VOKE-912344 format. One record per residue (C-alpha): x, y, z negated. Coordinates in steps of 0.2 Angstrom, whole numbers, plus 5000, padded with zeros to 4 digits. Example, Ala and Ser with C-alpha at 12.3 -4.5 7.8 and 13.67 -1.06 7.14 Angstrom:
2
<rec X="5062" Y="4978" Z="4961"/>
<rec X="5068" Y="4995" Z="4964"/>
end
This chain:
343
<rec X="4812" Y="6186" Z="3742"/>
<rec X="4811" Y="6169" Z="3732"/>
<rec X="4804" Y="6156" Z="3739"/>
<rec X="4794" Y="6141" Z="3728"/>
<rec X="4806" Y="6131" Z="3742"/>
<rec X="4813" Y="6133" Z="3759"/>
<rec X="4797" Y="6123" Z="3766"/>
<rec X="4786" Y="6139" Z="3762"/>
<rec X="4798" Y="6152" Z="3772"/>
<rec X="4787" Y="6161" Z="3781"/>
<rec X="4797" Y="6160" Z="3799"/>
<rec X="4799" Y="6140" Z="3794"/>
<rec X="4784" Y="6134" Z="3806"/>
<rec X="4777" Y="6138" Z="3823"/>
<rec X="4766" Y="6150" Z="3822"/>
<rec X="4759" Y="6151" Z="3840"/>
<rec X="4743" Y="6145" Z="3833"/>
<rec X="4738" Y="6162" Z="3826"/>
<rec X="4736" Y="6167" Z="3843"/>
<rec X="4719" Y="6157" Z="3842"/>
<rec X="4713" Y="6174" Z="3832"/>
<rec X="4714" Y="6185" Z="3848"/>
<rec X="4713" Y="6173" Z="3864"/>
<rec X="4713" Y="6181" Z="3879"/>
<rec X="4698" Y="6183" Z="3889"/>
<rec X="4699" Y="6195" Z="3907"/>
<rec X="4682" Y="6202" Z="3903"/>
<rec X="4677" Y="6201" Z="3886"/>
<rec X="4697" Y="6203" Z="3877"/>
<rec X="4709" Y="6209" Z="3892"/>
<rec X="4720" Y="6216" Z="3878"/>
<rec X="4721" Y="6198" Z="3868"/>
<rec X="4736" Y="6185" Z="3868"/>
<rec X="4740" Y="6173" Z="3880"/>
<rec X="4749" Y="6158" Z="3872"/>
<rec X="4765" Y="6152" Z="3883"/>
<rec X="4773" Y="6145" Z="3869"/>
<rec X="4762" Y="6128" Z="3863"/>
<rec X="4761" Y="6113" Z="3872"/>
<rec X="4744" Y="6110" Z="3874"/>
<rec X="4738" Y="6100" Z="3890"/>
<rec X="4719" Y="6107" Z="3892"/>
<rec X="4714" Y="6100" Z="3910"/>
<rec X="4708" Y="6085" Z="3904"/>
<rec X="4698" Y="6087" Z="3890"/>
<rec X="4681" Y="6087" Z="3899"/>
<rec X="4686" Y="6067" Z="3902"/>
<rec X="4692" Y="6065" Z="3886"/>
<rec X="4676" Y="6073" Z="3877"/>
<rec X="4664" Y="6063" Z="3888"/>
<rec X="4671" Y="6050" Z="3881"/>
<rec X="4675" Y="6052" Z="3865"/>
<rec X="4657" Y="6058" Z="3861"/>
<rec X="4649" Y="6044" Z="3866"/>
<rec X="4659" Y="6033" Z="3851"/>
<rec X="4646" Y="6026" Z="3841"/>
<rec X="4640" Y="6033" Z="3827"/>
<rec X="4649" Y="6034" Z="3811"/>
<rec X="4646" Y="6017" Z="3797"/>
<rec X="4646" Y="6014" Z="3780"/>
<rec X="4662" Y="6006" Z="3784"/>
<rec X="4670" Y="6024" Z="3789"/>
<rec X="4668" Y="6031" Z="3770"/>
<rec X="4677" Y="6020" Z="3762"/>
<rec X="4695" Y="6020" Z="3757"/>
<rec X="4704" Y="6010" Z="3769"/>
<rec X="4723" Y="6005" Z="3774"/>
<rec X="4734" Y="6020" Z="3772"/>
<rec X="4743" Y="6012" Z="3788"/>
<rec X="4726" Y="6015" Z="3798"/>
<rec X="4710" Y="6004" Z="3803"/>
<rec X="4715" Y="5984" Z="3813"/>
<rec X="4704" Y="5991" Z="3825"/>
<rec X="4714" Y="6008" Z="3830"/>
<rec X="4728" Y="6000" Z="3827"/>
<rec X="4723" Y="5983" Z="3836"/>
<rec X="4719" Y="5995" Z="3853"/>
<rec X="4736" Y="6005" Z="3851"/>
<rec X="4746" Y="5989" Z="3850"/>
<rec X="4738" Y="5982" Z="3867"/>
<rec X="4735" Y="5998" Z="3876"/>
<rec X="4747" Y="6010" Z="3872"/>
<rec X="4765" Y="6002" Z="3865"/>
<rec X="4761" Y="5987" Z="3875"/>
<rec X="4760" Y="5997" Z="3891"/>
<rec X="4773" Y="6005" Z="3886"/>
<rec X="4785" Y="5991" Z="3885"/>
<rec X="4778" Y="5982" Z="3902"/>
<rec X="4775" Y="5967" Z="3892"/>
<rec X="4766" Y="5957" Z="3876"/>
<rec X="4777" Y="5967" Z="3864"/>
<rec X="4768" Y="5975" Z="3849"/>
<rec X="4757" Y="5968" Z="3836"/>
<rec X="4743" Y="5979" Z="3827"/>
<rec X="4755" Y="5975" Z="3811"/>
<rec X="4769" Y="5985" Z="3818"/>
<rec X="4760" Y="6000" Z="3819"/>
<rec X="4756" Y="6014" Z="3808"/>
<rec X="4746" Y="6028" Z="3811"/>
<rec X="4746" Y="6043" Z="3803"/>
<rec X="4738" Y="6064" Z="3806"/>
<rec X="4749" Y="6069" Z="3819"/>
<rec X="4767" Y="6064" Z="3828"/>
<rec X="4774" Y="6079" Z="3815"/>
<rec X="4768" Y="6068" Z="3801"/>
<rec X="4775" Y="6051" Z="3808"/>
<rec X="4791" Y="6059" Z="3811"/>
<rec X="4793" Y="6068" Z="3794"/>
<rec X="4788" Y="6053" Z="3785"/>
<rec X="4799" Y="6042" Z="3795"/>
<rec X="4816" Y="6054" Z="3793"/>
<rec X="4810" Y="6054" Z="3773"/>
<rec X="4810" Y="6036" Z="3773"/>
<rec X="4827" Y="6034" Z="3783"/>
<rec X="4837" Y="6047" Z="3776"/>
<rec X="4845" Y="6055" Z="3760"/>
<rec X="4847" Y="6074" Z="3757"/>
<rec X="4862" Y="6079" Z="3767"/>
<rec X="4860" Y="6065" Z="3780"/>
<rec X="4862" Y="6072" Z="3797"/>
<rec X="4849" Y="6066" Z="3813"/>
<rec X="4857" Y="6067" Z="3831"/>
<rec X="4847" Y="6077" Z="3841"/>
<rec X="4849" Y="6081" Z="3862"/>
<rec X="4849" Y="6101" Z="3862"/>
<rec X="4840" Y="6111" Z="3866"/>
<rec X="4828" Y="6102" Z="3857"/>
<rec X="4809" Y="6105" Z="3853"/>
<rec X="4805" Y="6120" Z="3841"/>
<rec X="4796" Y="6113" Z="3826"/>
<rec X="4810" Y="6096" Z="3825"/>
<rec X="4818" Y="6110" Z="3812"/>
<rec X="4802" Y="6108" Z="3801"/>
<rec X="4799" Y="6090" Z="3802"/>
<rec X="4819" Y="6087" Z="3799"/>
<rec X="4822" Y="6100" Z="3785"/>
<rec X="4805" Y="6106" Z="3778"/>
<rec X="4805" Y="6089" Z="3765"/>
<rec X="4818" Y="6079" Z="3768"/>
<rec X="4833" Y="6091" Z="3765"/>
<rec X="4840" Y="6086" Z="3783"/>
<rec X="4855" Y="6091" Z="3795"/>
<rec X="4852" Y="6094" Z="3814"/>
<rec X="4869" Y="6089" Z="3822"/>
<rec X="4868" Y="6095" Z="3841"/>
<rec X="4870" Y="6084" Z="3857"/>
<rec X="4876" Y="6097" Z="3867"/>
<rec X="4867" Y="6093" Z="3884"/>
<rec X="4873" Y="6105" Z="3899"/>
<rec X="4861" Y="6113" Z="3911"/>
<rec X="4875" Y="6112" Z="3926"/>
<rec X="4872" Y="6091" Z="3924"/>
<rec X="4852" Y="6094" Z="3921"/>
<rec X="4851" Y="6090" Z="3903"/>
<rec X="4857" Y="6072" Z="3905"/>
<rec X="4865" Y="6062" Z="3889"/>
<rec X="4882" Y="6054" Z="3889"/>
<rec X="4891" Y="6042" Z="3878"/>
<rec X="4905" Y="6056" Z="3875"/>
<rec X="4891" Y="6069" Z="3869"/>
<rec X="4883" Y="6054" Z="3858"/>
<rec X="4903" Y="6053" Z="3852"/>
<rec X="4905" Y="6070" Z="3850"/>
<rec X="4888" Y="6074" Z="3839"/>
<rec X="4892" Y="6058" Z="3828"/>
<rec X="4911" Y="6063" Z="3824"/>
<rec X="4907" Y="6080" Z="3821"/>
<rec X="4893" Y="6077" Z="3808"/>
<rec X="4904" Y="6065" Z="3799"/>
<rec X="4918" Y="6077" Z="3798"/>
<rec X="4906" Y="6090" Z="3790"/>
<rec X="4904" Y="6076" Z="3776"/>
<rec X="4888" Y="6073" Z="3782"/>
<rec X="4880" Y="6053" Z="3786"/>
<rec X="4873" Y="6050" Z="3803"/>
<rec X="4857" Y="6042" Z="3801"/>
<rec X="4845" Y="6045" Z="3814"/>
<rec X="4846" Y="6048" Z="3833"/>
<rec X="4831" Y="6057" Z="3837"/>
<rec X="4827" Y="6056" Z="3857"/>
<rec X="4811" Y="6065" Z="3862"/>
<rec X="4808" Y="6055" Z="3879"/>
<rec X="4801" Y="6059" Z="3892"/>
<rec X="4810" Y="6077" Z="3884"/>
<rec X="4803" Y="6093" Z="3877"/>
<rec X="4807" Y="6105" Z="3884"/>
<rec X="4816" Y="6104" Z="3897"/>
<rec X="4805" Y="6091" Z="3905"/>
<rec X="4814" Y="6079" Z="3911"/>
<rec X="4812" Y="6059" Z="3911"/>
<rec X="4828" Y="6051" Z="3907"/>
<rec X="4836" Y="6041" Z="3921"/>
<rec X="4838" Y="6019" Z="3918"/>
<rec X="4857" Y="6022" Z="3918"/>
<rec X="4853" Y="6036" Z="3902"/>
<rec X="4843" Y="6025" Z="3893"/>
<rec X="4855" Y="6011" Z="3895"/>
<rec X="4869" Y="6022" Z="3888"/>
<rec X="4860" Y="6026" Z="3871"/>
<rec X="4855" Y="6011" Z="3869"/>
<rec X="4871" Y="6004" Z="3870"/>
<rec X="4879" Y="6016" Z="3860"/>
<rec X="4865" Y="6016" Z="3845"/>
<rec X="4867" Y="5995" Z="3844"/>
<rec X="4887" Y="5998" Z="3843"/>
<rec X="4882" Y="6009" Z="3824"/>
<rec X="4876" Y="5997" Z="3813"/>
<rec X="4869" Y="6011" Z="3801"/>
<rec X="4860" Y="6022" Z="3813"/>
<rec X="4841" Y="6022" Z="3817"/>
<rec X="4833" Y="6027" Z="3835"/>
<rec X="4818" Y="6035" Z="3834"/>
<rec X="4811" Y="6040" Z="3852"/>
<rec X="4794" Y="6048" Z="3850"/>
<rec X="4785" Y="6047" Z="3869"/>
<rec X="4771" Y="6058" Z="3867"/>
<rec X="4773" Y="6063" Z="3886"/>
<rec X="4773" Y="6045" Z="3892"/>
<rec X="4759" Y="6046" Z="3903"/>
<rec X="4762" Y="6063" Z="3909"/>
<rec X="4775" Y="6061" Z="3920"/>
<rec X="4771" Y="6067" Z="3939"/>
<rec X="4787" Y="6067" Z="3947"/>
<rec X="4795" Y="6054" Z="3957"/>
<rec X="4807" Y="6048" Z="3943"/>
<rec X="4801" Y="6032" Z="3936"/>
<rec X="4798" Y="6033" Z="3917"/>
<rec X="4807" Y="6020" Z="3907"/>
<rec X="4802" Y="6018" Z="3887"/>
<rec X="4816" Y="6015" Z="3875"/>
<rec X="4803" Y="5999" Z="3870"/>
<rec X="4803" Y="5992" Z="3889"/>
<rec X="4825" Y="5989" Z="3886"/>
<rec X="4828" Y="5987" Z="3869"/>
<rec X="4822" Y="5969" Z="3866"/>
<rec X="4842" Y="5965" Z="3875"/>
<rec X="4847" Y="5973" Z="3859"/>
<rec X="4840" Y="5960" Z="3845"/>
<rec X="4843" Y="5967" Z="3830"/>
<rec X="4844" Y="5984" Z="3838"/>
<rec X="4825" Y="5980" Z="3842"/>
<rec X="4821" Y="5974" Z="3824"/>
<rec X="4823" Y="5984" Z="3812"/>
<rec X="4831" Y="6000" Z="3818"/>
<rec X="4820" Y="6007" Z="3833"/>
<rec X="4805" Y="6016" Z="3829"/>
<rec X="4793" Y="6023" Z="3846"/>
<rec X="4780" Y="6038" Z="3841"/>
<rec X="4767" Y="6042" Z="3850"/>
<rec X="4754" Y="6052" Z="3849"/>
<rec X="4735" Y="6060" Z="3855"/>
<rec X="4742" Y="6079" Z="3855"/>
<rec X="4750" Y="6078" Z="3871"/>
<rec X="4744" Y="6065" Z="3882"/>
<rec X="4727" Y="6063" Z="3878"/>
<rec X="4729" Y="6084" Z="3877"/>
<rec X="4721" Y="6082" Z="3857"/>
<rec X="4729" Y="6087" Z="3845"/>
<rec X="4715" Y="6095" Z="3835"/>
<rec X="4711" Y="6077" Z="3832"/>
<rec X="4728" Y="6073" Z="3821"/>
<rec X="4731" Y="6055" Z="3825"/>
<rec X="4752" Y="6048" Z="3829"/>
<rec X="4755" Y="6031" Z="3829"/>
<rec X="4771" Y="6022" Z="3825"/>
<rec X="4777" Y="6008" Z="3831"/>
<rec X="4790" Y="5998" Z="3819"/>
<rec X="4798" Y="5981" Z="3817"/>
<rec X="4806" Y="5984" Z="3802"/>
<rec X="4795" Y="5981" Z="3789"/>
<rec X="4802" Y="5989" Z="3774"/>
<rec X="4798" Y="6006" Z="3784"/>
<rec X="4781" Y="5999" Z="3789"/>
<rec X="4779" Y="5997" Z="3769"/>
<rec X="4784" Y="6014" Z="3763"/>
<rec X="4774" Y="6020" Z="3777"/>
<rec X="4760" Y="6013" Z="3770"/>
<rec X="4763" Y="6020" Z="3753"/>
<rec X="4763" Y="6039" Z="3758"/>
<rec X="4752" Y="6037" Z="3773"/>
<rec X="4740" Y="6041" Z="3759"/>
<rec X="4747" Y="6060" Z="3758"/>
<rec X="4743" Y="6062" Z="3779"/>
<rec X="4730" Y="6048" Z="3781"/>
<rec X="4718" Y="6052" Z="3797"/>
<rec X="4700" Y="6049" Z="3794"/>
<rec X="4689" Y="6033" Z="3796"/>
<rec X="4678" Y="6041" Z="3807"/>
<rec X="4690" Y="6047" Z="3820"/>
<rec X="4699" Y="6031" Z="3819"/>
<rec X="4682" Y="6022" Z="3825"/>
<rec X="4679" Y="6036" Z="3837"/>
<rec X="4697" Y="6031" Z="3844"/>
<rec X="4698" Y="6015" Z="3843"/>
<rec X="4682" Y="6016" Z="3857"/>
<rec X="4690" Y="6029" Z="3865"/>
<rec X="4707" Y="6019" Z="3869"/>
<rec X="4700" Y="6002" Z="3868"/>
<rec X="4693" Y="6004" Z="3885"/>
<rec X="4707" Y="5998" Z="3897"/>
<rec X="4697" Y="6006" Z="3915"/>
<rec X="4695" Y="6022" Z="3906"/>
<rec X="4712" Y="6023" Z="3901"/>
<rec X="4721" Y="6019" Z="3917"/>
<rec X="4708" Y="6034" Z="3926"/>
<rec X="4713" Y="6046" Z="3914"/>
<rec X="4732" Y="6042" Z="3917"/>
<rec X="4731" Y="6042" Z="3934"/>
<rec X="4717" Y="6059" Z="3932"/>
<rec X="4731" Y="6066" Z="3921"/>
<rec X="4746" Y="6065" Z="3932"/>
<rec X="4737" Y="6071" Z="3949"/>
<rec X="4731" Y="6086" Z="3936"/>
<rec X="4749" Y="6091" Z="3931"/>
<rec X="4756" Y="6088" Z="3949"/>
<rec X="4744" Y="6100" Z="3958"/>
<rec X="4745" Y="6114" Z="3941"/>
<rec X="4763" Y="6112" Z="3941"/>
<rec X="4765" Y="6113" Z="3959"/>
<rec X="4756" Y="6130" Z="3961"/>
<rec X="4767" Y="6139" Z="3947"/>
<rec X="4783" Y="6132" Z="3954"/>
<rec X="4778" Y="6140" Z="3973"/>
<rec X="4773" Y="6156" Z="3963"/>
<rec X="4791" Y="6156" Z="3954"/>
<rec X="4800" Y="6153" Z="3969"/>
<rec X="4791" Y="6164" Z="3981"/>
<rec X="4794" Y="6179" Z="3967"/>
<rec X="4814" Y="6168" Z="3969"/>
<rec X="4813" Y="6167" Z="3949"/>
<rec X="4824" Y="6151" Z="3946"/>
<rec X="4818" Y="6137" Z="3935"/>
<rec X="4824" Y="6119" Z="3930"/>
<rec X="4812" Y="6105" Z="3940"/>
<rec X="4801" Y="6099" Z="3929"/>
<rec X="4795" Y="6079" Z="3932"/>
<rec X="4784" Y="6076" Z="3914"/>
<rec X="4776" Y="6087" Z="3900"/>
<rec X="4770" Y="6102" Z="3901"/>
<rec X="4788" Y="6113" Z="3903"/>
<rec X="4796" Y="6125" Z="3912"/>
<rec X="4816" Y="6132" Z="3909"/>
<rec X="4821" Y="6149" Z="3916"/>
end
């Protein structure tokens, strides 16, 4: 059939949410659907809801148009309590932050601004399925896979980066963005410090390439490996840091609140942020939600307690499942972060 556009293809976007129509229940609906393909953290909803629901009620200020980069109150909280926590220093200012309706909207908008139709996004594989939609549906960009191998524990090397870059060029496509998911979806890996250094050094050597790091699972690391944010190390490469590095975080994974539809971007590229302000009109987060989130994330004591408890509960659930699979002789890739198992 002829679709209105490629974006309207019925198989284009992930349809796992449709299982909500017929959810499994051991008593009332034993033949219902169990979602195994949707990364949603339900372990901390009791803690988050208690805090979120105690936020002050909406005010008159929440009922008017606001900056499409997000409210200043939320952007200040995100800079201080999220992005500076990732950087492990006073790196982010509220002016560096843009807010939009989820990480998908952030990634889609950033790629819309940075790339032209036919350009390439370098993407480590295997990768999060919906990146295809974020990259292709409106932007008409190409995906050039960076081939990682399970025998190398899905590590990234300079040789692999070079191969993907050259492959795109041979196809007549300009590499514009390296899109990194760190910690990684779907492998559950935490990139080692030496890999982060390799990635930054390589990106720094490509003056026309931007680095977009999706760090939605930054506070969901339960393994022994230490998570290193791109934001922690990129200051060692001033030009890359000031113009070509962009960090994405959202409420959907670490906070288990995908339904609130709130994602955030850190960037020092003023031209990108100006563009995000313009197109933010199409994916704005409601003011009352932003106000409640500024309250929820603004309490440092609450946030630190939440992160610690989230890691504890994730490790407990992971241990149960890993033990069960091991006892049944089912091989799997050992995870360190997020909600993933690869068989």
